[in-house]
N, C-alpha and C positions, 0 to 999 in steps of 0.2 A: 344303466350305469350307476355305480355306487360312488359316493364321495367318502374319502378318508381324510382324517386330520393328520397333518404331518408337522414336525417341528424342525425348523431350519436354524442353524447356528453358523456364524462366520468365524473362521479362524483368524484371530487378530494378526498373527505373524505372516501367514501365507495369503490370506484373502479368500481361500477356498471355503466352500460351504459343506457342512455335514447335514444330513437330513434323516429322520426316522419316523416311523409310524407307531404311535403309542399303543394302538389296538392290536398290532401284529408283532409280538415279541421277536426280536432278532431281525426285523425287516429294516435294514439301514442302507444308506447309499451316500454319495458325495458328488461334488462337481466343482469345477473351477469358478462357475458363476451360479447365482441363485437359479436361473432358468435351467442350466444344465443339471443341477442337483434335483430340481423338480421333475425333469424329464427322466432322470435315472431312477428316482423313487417310484415313479409310475410303472416303470419296467420291473423294478424289484417287487412291488406289490402284486403285479400280474403274475410273476413267477412264484411268489409266495402262495398265492391262492390257487395256482394250477394243481389239480389233483394228482397225487402220485398213483402209478399203476398199482392195481390190487390183484393179487393172486388168490382166487377163491378155491376153497376146498370143494370137492365133488358134492353136489347137492345144495351148495350155498346159493343164495339169491341176492343180487345187488339191486338196491333201490335208491332213488334220490328223493329227498324231502325238501320242502320250502320252509324257511323260517322267516317270521316277520311279516 
């Protein structure tokens, strides 16, 4: 399990929360409560990190590498 930093901000007018992950550009979410926003950003991060399907050319080899 990896930990990610997220930034939460409350909207002064609505009381809703926006949240984003600085390390993952474009990975944002929101919620009516802080808890809901955190739950939603967890899902957004999981979807962000989910690999896209790759179509390989004939003869190409797909490998995975570990970093860190």
